N, CA, C and O of each residue as an XYZ file, in Angstrom:
412
protein
N     -84.070    160.666    202.041
C     -82.993    161.750    201.275
C     -83.119    161.415    199.669
O     -83.231    160.299    199.162
N     -83.076    162.514    199.104
C     -82.904    162.285    197.600
C     -81.597    162.093    197.107
O     -80.752    162.929    197.424
N     -81.253    161.070    196.335
C     -80.166    160.633    195.822
C     -79.808    161.247    194.440
O     -78.740    161.041    193.864
N     -80.793    162.005    193.985
C     -80.616    162.456    192.361
C     -79.497    163.562    192.535
O     -79.335    164.269    193.529
N     -78.735    163.568    191.331
C     -77.995    164.751    191.217
C     -78.653    166.086    191.070
O     -79.626    166.249    190.333
N     -78.108    167.042    191.786
C     -78.656    168.336    191.504
C     -77.659    169.424    191.016
O     -76.464    169.352    191.305
N     -78.146    170.373    190.315
C     -77.183    171.474    189.633
C     -76.895    172.463    190.675
O     -77.208    172.342    191.859
N     -76.180    173.604    190.061
C     -75.838    174.684    191.013
C     -76.884    175.231    191.668
O     -76.699    175.646    192.813
N     -78.276    175.337    191.010
C     -79.438    175.908    191.781
C     -80.129    175.196    192.574
O     -81.167    175.693    193.010
N     -79.757    173.876    192.969
C     -80.423    172.857    193.610
C     -81.470    172.277    192.924
O     -82.301    171.635    193.566
N     -81.574    172.395    191.713
C     -82.684    171.716    190.839
C     -82.310    170.266    190.454
O     -81.112    170.083    190.241
N     -83.034    169.342    190.347
C     -82.896    168.102    190.008
C     -82.446    167.941    188.533
O     -83.352    168.096    187.714
N     -81.224    167.662    188.047
C     -80.590    167.716    186.778
C     -81.218    166.704    185.933
O     -81.287    166.943    184.728
N     -81.703    165.564    186.409
C     -82.550    164.722    185.507
C     -83.813    165.218    184.868
O     -84.151    164.700    183.804
N     -84.543    166.161    185.395
C     -85.637    166.768    184.752
C     -85.426    168.022    184.099
O     -85.078    168.943    184.838
N     -85.563    168.278    182.818
C     -85.048    169.286    182.155
C     -86.375    170.122    181.561
O     -87.332    169.459    181.160
N     -86.415    171.440    181.516
C     -87.384    172.216    181.009
C     -86.965    172.684    179.623
O     -85.992    173.405    179.400
N     -87.913    172.133    178.599
C     -87.459    172.474    177.201
C     -87.447    173.903    176.963
O     -88.282    174.627    177.506
N     -86.535    174.365    176.170
C     -86.481    175.685    175.526
C     -87.482    176.239    174.843
O     -88.017    175.449    174.065
N     -88.011    177.524    174.860
C     -88.791    178.131    174.069
C     -88.789    177.737    172.514
O     -89.798    177.666    171.812
N     -87.598    177.517    172.145
C     -87.368    177.209    170.666
C     -87.827    175.839    170.392
O     -88.462    175.546    169.379
N     -87.440    174.867    171.467
C     -87.865    173.536    171.251
C     -89.247    173.223    171.462
O     -89.677    172.212    170.906
N     -90.088    173.975    172.229
C     -91.527    174.026    172.225
C     -92.133    174.642    170.949
O     -93.195    174.160    170.558
N     -91.576    175.652    170.260
C     -92.123    176.245    169.206
C     -91.979    175.084    168.072
O     -92.960    174.793    167.387
N     -90.860    174.500    167.914
C     -90.581    173.451    166.821
C     -91.655    172.229    167.083
O     -92.239    171.743    166.114
N     -91.835    171.873    168.060
C     -92.725    170.861    168.449
C     -94.130    171.249    167.989
O     -94.856    170.480    167.360
N     -94.477    172.528    168.354
C     -96.031    173.022    168.204
C     -96.084    173.083    166.648
O     -97.143    172.742    166.120
N     -95.044    173.484    165.860
C     -95.141    173.566    164.408
C     -95.421    172.212    164.083
O     -96.440    171.911    163.463
N     -94.567    171.360    164.469
C     -94.535    169.864    163.888
C     -95.899    169.108    164.128
O     -96.364    168.289    163.336
N     -96.453    169.466    165.261
C     -98.018    168.723    165.634
C     -98.943    169.543    164.743
O     -99.793    168.874    164.155
N     -98.950    170.998    164.501
C     -99.893    171.605    163.648
C     -99.678    171.065    162.243
O    -100.682    170.870    161.557
N     -98.524    170.813    161.761
C     -98.267    170.352    160.481
C     -98.835    169.053    160.208
O     -99.441    168.827    159.161
N     -98.649    168.128    161.180
C     -99.048    166.798    161.184
C    -100.418    166.735    161.368
O    -100.969    165.829    160.744
N    -101.183    167.505    162.110
C    -102.627    167.562    162.090
C    -103.162    167.931    160.810
O    -104.133    167.265    160.450
N    -102.718    168.928    159.956
C    -103.198    169.384    158.681
C    -103.010    168.289    157.897
O    -103.948    167.911    157.194
N    -101.863    167.648    157.885
C    -101.673    166.429    156.886
C    -102.715    165.430    156.989
O    -103.301    164.968    156.010
N    -102.948    165.083    158.271
C    -103.917    163.902    158.693
C    -105.455    164.286    158.464
O    -106.243    163.411    158.105
N    -105.827    165.463    158.653
C    -107.018    165.988    158.788
C    -107.844    165.821    157.469
O    -107.337    166.310    156.459
N    -109.123    165.156    157.342
C    -109.810    165.145    156.099
C    -109.892    166.416    155.381
O    -110.029    167.482    155.981
N    -109.810    166.326    154.074
C    -110.058    167.581    153.255
C    -111.416    167.489    152.589
O    -111.687    166.502    151.904
N    -112.288    168.484    152.761
C    -113.500    168.541    152.145
C    -113.709    169.852    151.419
O    -113.525    170.789    152.196
N    -114.011    170.217    150.272
C    -114.668    171.283    149.680
C    -116.014    171.699    150.138
O    -116.986    170.956    150.001
N    -116.085    172.811    150.649
C    -117.501    173.351    150.955
C    -117.800    174.738    150.498
O    -116.938    175.602    150.662
N    -118.848    175.009    149.985
C    -119.395    176.250    149.352
C    -119.422    177.041    150.804
O    -119.779    176.569    151.883
N    -118.933    178.413    150.522
C    -118.791    179.288    151.677
C    -120.200    180.158    151.658
O    -120.481    180.905    152.596
N    -121.041    179.997    150.528
C    -122.343    180.653    150.827
C    -122.250    182.307    150.251
O    -123.222    183.060    150.197
N    -121.056    182.609    149.902
C    -120.991    184.105    149.120
C    -121.727    184.021    147.783
O    -121.327    183.249    146.911
N    -122.653    184.699    147.630
C    -123.208    184.694    146.093
C    -122.339    185.166    144.995
O    -121.366    185.885    145.223
N    -122.683    184.761    143.761
C    -121.723    185.140    142.698
C    -122.491    186.046    141.958
O    -123.677    185.762    141.789
N    -122.012    187.163    141.448
C    -122.591    188.351    140.726
C    -122.035    188.402    139.372
O    -120.885    188.774    139.140
N    -122.897    188.009    138.457
C    -122.643    188.296    136.982
C    -123.401    189.353    136.262
O    -124.625    189.482    136.294
N    -122.540    190.114    135.594
C    -122.980    191.349    134.778
C    -123.920    190.904    133.659
O    -123.501    189.935    133.025
N    -125.020    191.367    133.305
C    -125.757    191.116    132.182
C    -125.686    192.138    131.125
O    -125.623    193.304    131.514
N    -125.686    191.882    129.686
C    -125.699    192.867    128.805
C    -125.957    192.151    127.473
O    -125.630    190.977    127.299
N    -126.574    192.928    126.511
C    -126.758    192.419    125.201
C    -125.448    192.081    124.597
O    -124.434    192.769    124.715
N    -125.565    190.773    123.824
C    -124.178    190.460    123.236
C    -124.538    190.381    121.800
O    -125.295    189.499    121.396
N    -123.888    191.502    120.817
C    -124.193    191.456    119.566
C    -123.655    190.130    118.954
O    -122.564    189.718    119.347
N    -124.397    189.400    117.962
C    -124.006    188.075    117.621
C    -124.551    186.957    118.297
O    -124.703    185.885    117.713
N    -124.891    187.146    119.621
C    -125.349    186.101    120.429
C    -126.707    186.415    120.736
O    -127.553    185.544    120.535
N    -127.083    187.647    121.243
C    -128.444    188.075    121.548
C    -129.127    188.034    120.236
O    -128.578    188.388    119.192
N    -130.553    187.513    120.332
C    -131.172    187.528    119.117
C    -132.494    188.353    119.041
O    -133.159    188.498    118.016
N    -132.780    188.869    120.259
C    -134.001    189.909    120.326
C    -133.780    190.660    121.708
O    -132.930    190.332    122.536
N    -134.629    191.667    121.829
C    -134.644    192.679    122.874
C    -133.931    194.002    122.572
O    -133.617    194.300    121.419
N    -133.724    194.651    123.440
C    -133.359    196.018    123.510
C    -131.903    195.817    123.576
O    -131.464    195.142    124.506
N    -131.099    196.319    122.705
C    -129.638    196.402    122.751
C    -128.958    197.176    123.937
O    -127.831    196.845    124.305
N    -129.680    198.268    124.568
C    -129.190    198.940    125.915
C    -129.548    198.234    127.026
O    -129.119    198.681    128.090
N    -130.246    197.211    127.064
C    -130.514    196.442    128.178
C    -129.427    195.943    129.197
O    -128.486    195.291    128.744
N    -129.488    196.193    130.478
C    -128.387    195.757    131.260
C    -128.907    195.314    132.662
O    -129.973    195.736    133.110
N    -128.210    194.561    133.239
C    -128.495    193.934    134.430
C    -127.317    193.300    135.241
O    -126.128    193.377    134.932
N    -127.866    192.631    136.379
C    -127.011    191.706    137.084
C    -127.817    190.313    137.734
O    -128.894    190.449    138.315
N    -127.314    189.274    137.602
C    -127.619    188.024    138.088
C    -126.904    187.823    139.351
O    -125.689    188.017    139.388
N    -127.597    187.428    140.452
C    -126.855    186.988    141.673
C    -127.152    185.532    141.902
O    -128.331    185.204    142.033
N    -126.268    184.686    141.961
C    -126.537    183.244    142.115
C    -125.961    182.994    143.573
O    -124.862    183.424    143.921
N    -126.810    182.253    144.397
C    -126.701    181.764    145.644
C    -126.813    180.266    145.528
O    -127.886    179.683    145.371
N    -125.484    179.606    145.626
C    -125.630    178.294    145.687
C    -126.188    177.670    146.946
O    -127.003    176.747    146.968
N    -125.647    178.288    148.010
C    -126.191    177.855    149.487
C    -127.542    178.010    149.570
O    -128.121    177.181    150.272
N    -128.315    179.001    148.947
C    -129.774    179.037    149.117
C    -130.531    178.668    147.904
O    -131.758    178.731    147.830
N    -129.626    178.222    146.815
C    -130.575    177.755    145.650
C    -131.138    178.786    144.878
O    -132.052    178.488    144.109
N    -130.743    179.960    144.954
C    -131.669    181.071    144.295
C    -130.854    181.858    143.191
O    -129.625    181.897    143.139
N    -131.643    182.419    142.403
C    -131.060    183.488    141.344
C    -131.827    184.736    141.601
O    -133.045    184.556    141.635
N    -131.422    185.952    141.790
C    -131.862    186.994    141.875
C    -131.504    187.906    140.623
O    -130.312    188.077    140.365
N    -132.426    188.465    139.878
C    -132.246    189.397    138.676
C    -132.510    190.901    139.049
O    -133.479    191.281    139.706
N    -131.642    191.606    138.605
C    -131.856    193.008    138.516
C    -131.602    193.518    137.063
O    -130.494    193.635    136.539
N    -132.680    193.771    136.559
C    -132.440    194.372    135.133
C    -133.035    195.667    134.825
O    -134.011    196.060    135.463
N    -132.496    196.376    133.862
C    -133.047    197.581    133.508
C    -133.044    197.829    131.894
O    -132.112    197.353    131.245
N    -133.967    198.490    131.307
C    -133.873    198.549    129.786
C    -134.785    197.751    129.062
O    -134.882    197.900    127.844
N    -135.531    196.840    129.733
C    -136.387    195.869    128.949
C    -137.720    196.683    128.967
O    -138.128    197.440    129.848
N    -138.293    196.344    127.783
C    -139.589    196.832    127.562
C    -140.730    195.972    128.227
O    -140.760    194.747    128.113
N    -141.665    196.696    128.928
C    -142.816    196.123    129.328
C    -143.472    195.224    128.555
O    -143.682    195.566    127.391
N    -143.901    194.010    128.963
C    -144.620    193.177    128.388
C    -146.175    193.119    128.668
O    -146.614    193.368    129.791
N    -146.998    192.781    127.597
C    -148.491    192.593    128.007
C    -148.854    191.112    127.754
O    -148.646    190.568    126.670
N    -149.384    190.522    128.768
C    -149.825    189.231    128.697
C    -148.639    188.307    128.334
O    -148.877    187.252    127.746
N    -147.627    188.583    128.592
C    -146.187    187.541    128.480
C    -145.470    187.654    129.707
O    -145.898    188.396    130.591
N    -144.352    186.950    129.863
C    -143.292    187.059    131.028
C    -141.970    186.812    130.244
O    -141.832    186.205    129.182
N    -140.957    187.470    131.072
C    -139.696    187.194    130.553
C    -139.398    185.833    131.199
O    -140.002    185.458    132.204
N    -138.464    185.118    130.601
C    -138.005    183.803    131.066
C    -136.441    183.714    131.215
O    -135.687    184.231    130.390
N    -136.052    183.100    132.198
C    -134.671    182.893    132.455
C    -134.144    181.601    131.972
O    -134.595    180.606    132.539
N    -133.295    181.430    131.052
C    -132.769    180.063    130.672
C    -131.330    180.002    131.383
O    -130.546    180.949    131.447
N    -131.123    178.698    131.912
C    -129.762    178.315    132.430
C    -129.400    177.268    131.539
O    -130.164    176.393    131.132
N    -128.085    177.412    131.230
C    -127.544    176.345    130.357
C    -126.085    176.007    130.786
O    -125.368    176.918    131.198
N    -125.676    174.884    130.714
C    -124.175    174.462    131.185
C    -123.243    175.005    130.213
O    -123.383    174.816    129.004
N    -122.261    175.701    130.739
C    -121.231    176.146    129.813
C    -120.206    175.115    129.224
O    -119.929    174.129    129.907
N    -119.803    175.236    128.364
C    -118.691    174.266    127.671
C    -117.364    174.304    128.404
O    -116.419    173.624    128.005
């Protein structure tokens, strides 16, 4: 025979079922704690960066002023792709890309 007190529905009053609100608060607390404890690392997402290219008066020192293009930098693949228009064809020469650290 069970000596535990029972409620009007015949359930053991010693064991309670948490309300949906209490469960939600506990879940939010656990998720918040997990986010605070989890290590944080910055990772590149692999999305290429597109940079418009144009002749800059006062900075560009040679070439066609109407030349335009786009550089696509992919850090994940360690590549640079160039699409340029308006450059004069060269004979026995090549165009060169210079990379410089910005200030």
